[in-house]
N, C-alpha and C positions, 0 to 999 in steps of 0.2 A: 163053511165059507169064511174067508179071512175077515177079521174085524176091521172097521174103518176108524182111523185115529186122525186127529187134527195135528199135523206135523209141519215142520218147515222143510223145504226141499231146495237143494242147490241147483240153480238153473245152468251151472257150468258143467256139472258132472252127474246130476240126477240123484245124488245121495240124499236119503231121508234123514232128518235130524230131529231128535226127540225133545230138545230143549234149547233155550237161548244160549246157555253155556256151551252146549255141544256145537251150536252154529258158530259161535265166536271162535271156538278152538279150530273148527274146520276152516274158517276163513283165515286164521293165522297160519295153519299148516300148509294150505294150498293156494293162498292168495285169491280165493274166489270171493266175489262180492255180490253175486246175483242170487238172491234168496226170495222165496215166496211161500205162502201158505199152501199146503197140499192136503187133500182128503184121500189121497191114493191108498189103496189097500196095502196094509203092512203084511209082507210075505217073507218067506225064508227060501230063497232060490240059491242053488249051488251049481256053478258052472261044471259041466261034465268033463271038460277038457283040463282046466287048471285048478278046479276045486275052490275057487273064490266064492265067497258068500255075498248075497245081495238082498236088500230089504224091501225092494219093490220092483215092479216091471220096468220102470224108467231106468233104474240103476243097471239092470241087466241089459237093457237096450244100448245104453252108453258103452257098456263093456263089449257088446257085440261089434259096435262101430269101431272101437279101438283095437280089438284083438281078432275079430273075425269068428269068434266062438259063438255058436248058435244053439248049442244043446244045453239045456238047464233042467235040473231035477228040482221039482217043487216039494220041499219038505215042510211046508207051512203047517199042515195038519199034524204031522208027526212031531214037530217041535212043540206045538201047542199042547199035545197030549203029554209029552215029556214034562213040560213045565207044570201042567195040571197035576201030574202024579207027584212031582216034587213039592208043590204047594200043599197038596192034601196030606202028604207025609209030614211036612213041617207043622201043619196045623194040628195033626193028631199028636205029635210029640209035645207041642206047647200045651195042648189041652190036658194031656196026661200029666205034664209037669205041674200045671196049675191045680189039678185035682189032688196030686200028691201033697202040694203045699196046704191045701184046705184040709186034707185028712190029717196032716201032721199037726195043724193048729187045733183041730178037734181033739186029737189024742192028748195034746198038752193040757187042754181044758179038763178032759176027763180025769187025768192023773194029778190035777191040781198044780201043774207047773206054771210058772209065770209066762204070760202071753207075750210080754215085751222084755226079753232079757237085757240086762244092763251090759254095755260094752265093756270088755276087759281092757286093761291098760295096753296100749299099743295097737288095739284093733281099730281099723280105719273106717269100716263101714258096717252097716247092719246086715244080718243074714237076710236072704230073700224072703223067707217066711215072715220074718219080723216086719220087714218093709210092707208086705202085703197086708198084714194085720193093722199096721198104722195107717195105711191108705184107707182101709175100711173104716177106721176110727174117724178120719178126716171127713169122709162122706157122711157118716152118722152125725157128726157135729154140724155140718151144713144143713142137713135135713132137720135136726132138732131145733136149731136156731131160727129156722124159717118154716115152721110147721103150718103157719097161716098163709103161706105164699108158695103153693106147689109149683107155679110157673117159674118163680125165681130159682127154686131148687133144680128143676129140670133143665133150665137154661145153664146153670152152673155145671151140672153133670155132663150135658151134651157138649159144652165148651171144652171141658177137661178132656172128654173123649176125643174131640177134634184134635187137640194138641197131641195127645198120645198117638192117634192114628197117623197124623202127618209125620211125626218123627219115625214111627215104625215103617211107614211106606217109603219115606225119602230121607234116610239117615244121613246121606251125604249133602243134603241141601241145608245150608246154614240158616236160611231164613225161617225154617221150621223149628230150629233149635234156639231161637232168640225171641224173647218176648219183652216188650217195653211195658214195665209195670204201671207207669202213670198214664198209659193209654186209657182214655175215658171208657171205651167199650169193655176193655179188659177189667177195669176197676168195678164197673157195674155188674158184670157177669161172674167174676171170680175174685178179683183182688180185694174187694171190700168184705168178702165173706170169710169168717174164721174157718180155717182148714183148707181154703182153696189154694193158696200159695204153698202151704206145707205139703199138700198132695203132690204138686209139681216138683217140689224139692225132693220128695221121696222117689220120684220117677228119675231123678238124675240132674234136674236143673239146679244151677247155682246162681246166687246173686253176684252181679259184677257191676263195675262202674258206679261205685258208691251206693249200690242197692237199687239203681234205676232200671236194671234189666235182669231178667232171668235168662240164663244161657246154659245149654247143655253141650259141653265139649264132645267132639266126635268120639273120643275114646271112652266117654261115659255112656254112650248109647248101649243099653243092655236090652236086647230084643225080648228075652225071657221076662225081664222085669216089666217092660212096657206091655207085653201081652197080658201079664198078670194084672197090671193096672187096668187094662181094657176089660178084663173079666170082672173085676170089682165094679167098674163103672156100669157095665151092662147089667149086672145084678141089681145095682142100685136103681137104675133107670126102669128096670122091669118090675121092681117092687117099691113103688113110691110110698 
């Protein structure tokens, strides 16, 4: 059965809109101004005559009134299954990559190699394996510095995980890639803890505007790196 999502819907053409930004763009493109919240089932309908796609029953009804086309193929379950397969495949790949990194780090320790190689001249960024090891070190520092306050440690870890998840799920949303450092809640949960801001910088955040903000440029979003950060955080949360 199709999932129910809280969406905005155009009262002029019936189009379902997934965000305020999408609604604003729709209004700009079509000069439509009548929008309301909709709980209509999100579907994937294809017109059998012209092949046009629709995201809900209302959209297809508007199309019928405009074109006279009445036959639609419901591909909702099929598309959901396709998306599920892609998601599972991506998760498997990311998990395998994360395990490879962990195995590489273990091999380096077994052979006595340095765990945090020094950057060579002209090298602009750390290898992924090194970043992951340094992330682990940041979490260890937070935990060791606050051994008498497990709640503070868990709050820090869960807050960092929230930042990582938000950027991973919504990489095009700038609000999830920008953090005001002097925000009181951020300071209490992460900012005042040694290793907290360093962890976010290892994820790709940069200090901007005189150090008042942490910001991750869109081109800095590295899904594999963020997934690895999530793995480290989940390990730390699961082993307090």
